[in-house]
Each structure stands twice: as structure tokens, then as C-alpha cells.
KEDREN-131077 format. One line per field, with one value per atom (N, C-alpha, C): atom name; residue in one letter; z, x, y. Coordinates in steps of 0.02 Angstrom, whole numbers. Layout:
KEDREN-131077
atomo <- [CA:...];
residuo <- [A:...];
pz <- [Z:...];
px <- [X:...];
py <- [Y:...];
This chain:
KEDREN-131077
atomo <- [N:CA:C:N:CA:C:N:CA:C:N:CA:C:N:CA:C:N:CA:C:N:CA:C:N:CA:C:N:CA:C:N:CA:C:N:CA:C:N:CA:C:N:CA:C:N:CA:C:N:CA:C:N:CA:C:N:CA:C:N:CA:C:N:CA:C:N:CA:C:N:CA:C:N:CA:C:N:CA:C:N:CA:C:N:CA:C:N:CA:C:N:CA:C:N:CA:C:N:CA:C:N:CA:C:N:CA:C:N:CA:C:N:CA:C:N:CA:C:N:CA:C:N:CA:C:N:CA:C:N:CA:C:N:CA:C:N:CA:C:N:CA:C:N:CA:C:N:CA:C:N:CA:C:N:CA:C:N:CA:C:N:CA:C:N:CA:C:N:CA:C:N:CA:C:N:CA:C:N:CA:C:N:CA:C:N:CA:C:N:CA:C:N:CA:C:N:CA:C:N:CA:C:N:CA:C:N:CA:C:N:CA:C:N:CA:C:N:CA:C:N:CA:C:N:CA:C:N:CA:C:N:CA:C:N:CA:C:N:CA:C:N:CA:C:N:CA:C:N:CA:C:N:CA:C:N:CA:C:N:CA:C:N:CA:C:N:CA:C:N:CA:C:N:CA:C];
residuo <- [M:M:M:V:V:V:T:T:T:P:P:P:Q:Q:Q:D:D:D:I:I:I:K:K:K:Q:Q:Q:W:W:W:I:I:I:E:E:E:T:T:T:G:G:G:L:L:L:D:D:D:G:G:G:S:S:S:Q:Q:Q:V:V:V:E:E:E:C:C:C:D:D:D:G:G:G:D:D:D:G:G:G:H:H:H:H:H:H:F:F:F:N:N:N:A:A:A:V:V:V:I:I:I:V:V:V:S:S:S:P:P:P:D:D:D:F:F:F:S:S:S:G:G:G:K:K:K:S:S:S:I:I:I:I:I:I:Q:Q:Q:Q:Q:Q:H:H:H:Q:Q:Q:M:M:M:V:V:V:Y:Y:Y:S:S:S:A:A:A:L:L:L:G:G:G:D:D:D:K:K:K:M:M:M:K:K:K:A:A:A:E:E:E:I:I:I:H:H:H:A:A:A:L:L:L:S:S:S:M:M:M:R:R:R:T:T:T:L:L:L:T:T:T:P:P:P:E:E:E:Q:Q:Q:A:A:A:A:A:A:Q:Q:Q:G:G:G:D:D:D];
pz <- [-37:12:66:127:183:182:196:199:271:286:353:369:318:328:349:321:341:415:437:507:552:534:572:580:525:527:569:561:600:675:695:767:793:756:779:783:739:741:801:815:869:938:942:1006:1003:1025:1023:1056:1023:1051:1043:1008:999:940:942:887:868:804:780:726:732:678:657:593:570:505:500:437:426:364:349:275:258:188:158:192:168:202:234:270:344:356:424:438:496:513:582:591:655:671:732:751:820:827:892:904:960:975:1041:1039:1099:1113:1174:1192:1266:1282:1353:1387:1349:1377:1404:1387:1412:1484:1510:1578:1628:1671:1723:1699:1636:1609:1599:1605:1592:1517:1497:1426:1392:1426:1397:1386:1435:1428:1371:1365:1311:1243:1236:1172:1157:1209:1199:1174:1198:1175:1101:1079:1008:967:989:953:949:1002:1002:950:946:898:826:815:748:732:784:775:731:686:643:592:584:536:556:621:645:622:612:592:517:479:406:367:382:339:360:424:449:467:432:444:509:520:581:599:664:689:752:750:809:833:898:922:985:992:1053:1076:1137:1163:1218:1216:1264:1285:1347:1368:1341:1338:1316:1360:1424:1469:1452:1439:1420:1353:1306:1241:1248:1293:1304:1335:1375:1407:1362:1304:1258:1276:1314:1334:1275];
px <- [1972:1918:1926:1914:1919:1858:1871:1817:1808:1749:1740:1794:1815:1867:1933:1949:2009:2006:1950:1943:1948:1915:1918:1991:2028:2098:2141:2131:2172:2160:2097:2082:2109:2097:2120:2196:2230:2303:2327:2292:2312:2291:2239:2215:2220:2276:2287:2230:2207:2155:2085:2077:2010:1975:1909:1867:1822:1820:1785:1736:1676:1627:1617:1621:1616:1576:1534:1500:1501:1486:1485:1484:1480:1471:1533:1589:1649:1662:1611:1618:1598:1544:1518:1521:1549:1559:1530:1508:1485:1526:1553:1594:1574:1575:1569:1636:1668:1735:1734:1757:1761:1835:1857:1927:1934:1976:1990:2025:2058:2093:2045:1981:1932:1911:1927:1907:1934:1890:1909:1917:1903:1910:1841:1839:1777:1764:1703:1686:1732:1745:1789:1859:1885:1951:1952:1898:1894:1895:1857:1855:1922:1956:2023:2071:2063:2106:2095:2032:2017:2046:2036:2063:2139:2171:2243:2264:2225:2240:2235:2188:2179:2228:2255:2305:2281:2324:2310:2255:2237:2183:2117:2108:2047:2046:2103:2106:2099:2123:2126:2080:2081:2048:1977:1962:1896:1857:1802:1761:1722:1687:1647:1645:1656:1655:1614:1561:1520:1541:1553:1577:1541:1538:1514:1570:1594:1649:1624:1648:1627:1686:1683:1730:1702:1743:1717:1659:1662:1608:1543:1547:1487:1459:1503:1481:1446:1472:1442:1374:1362:1297:1248:1272:1228:1215:1260:1253:1257];
py <- [-3409:-3403:-3457:-3439:-3485:-3531:-3595:-3644:-3668:-3697:-3726:-3779:-3816:-3867:-3834:-3775:-3739:-3722:-3695:-3675:-3736:-3790:-3853:-3874:-3874:-3896:-3850:-3784:-3736:-3744:-3751:-3758:-3825:-3879:-3945:-3948:-3912:-3909:-3867:-3813:-3768:-3791:-3833:-3860:-3936:-3963:-4035:-4073:-4125:-4167:-4140:-4084:-4055:-4088:-4085:-4107:-4049:-4034:-3974:-3992:-3964:-3966:-3894:-3880:-3811:-3808:-3757:-3743:-3668:-3649:-3578:-3565:-3502:-3482:-3448:-3452:-3418:-3352:-3324:-3261:-3268:-3303:-3315:-3390:-3406:-3476:-3491:-3553:-3579:-3640:-3643:-3700:-3726:-3792:-3824:-3857:-3838:-3861:-3899:-3961:-4002:-4014:-3996:-4004:-4020:-4069:-4083:-4024:-3982:-3924:-3871:-3876:-3828:-3842:-3900:-3918:-3867:-3843:-3796:-3724:-3711:-3644:-3612:-3546:-3510:-3509:-3491:-3486:-3435:-3380:-3329:-3357:-3393:-3423:-3474:-3513:-3563:-3529:-3475:-3439:-3407:-3382:-3353:-3407:-3468:-3523:-3536:-3533:-3544:-3487:-3425:-3367:-3373:-3396:-3404:-3457:-3511:-3564:-3538:-3492:-3464:-3408:-3376:-3324:-3267:-3244:-3187:-3201:-3264:-3280:-3246:-3234:-3201:-3128:-3099:-3028:-3020:-3069:-3060:-3105:-3170:-3218:-3236:-3231:-3252:-3190:-3179:-3120:-3125:-3181:-3190:-3263:-3277:-3345:-3348:-3387:-3401:-3470:-3476:-3541:-3563:-3628:-3660:-3705:-3695:-3735:-3781:-3843:-3894:-3937:-3961:-4013:-4079:-4131:-4196:-4221:-4205:-4227:-4191:-4126:-4089:-4114:-4129:-4154:-4221:-4264:-4330:-4325:-4272:-4262:-4227:-4204:-4170:-4098:-4067:-3997:-3951];
């Protein structure tokens, strides 16, 4: 079974310099992802970057992932 820690590790490995907080019940997960790579990107582009970092795991291992993506500046402002 996939754990929140697995998802955190996969995203942080796939998005260099990212910081991830993740919780969930093994089927449904919620993640807050902060990455400097999100700067200048739309929300859709940011989410696509996360999906790319997770690769095929989104098709097979992760049933549902809700995410909030932020740049470090947005995270510092409490957005």
C-alpha cells in the first residue's frame, strides 16, 4: 500500500528542491508542494510538473491525489 511518505519522497525526488507535506489514508492523498520551479508557471503547469514527477505511479499506485502547489514566495506569505 502507498503511504503519504512514499508520495512525499517520489515528488521530492522528481522535483529537485521541492518540499512536500502529504497525508492520506492509502487511497486518497492530500499534498502541499512548494517548489522554486513553479515560479512563472500556471497552476495547470505546476500540477503537470507534479504528475510528471510521479510518472506511472498516478495510473497504478495512487488512487486520488489532491494537491496545492506554491512557490517559496507564496508559501512564505502564507498563501
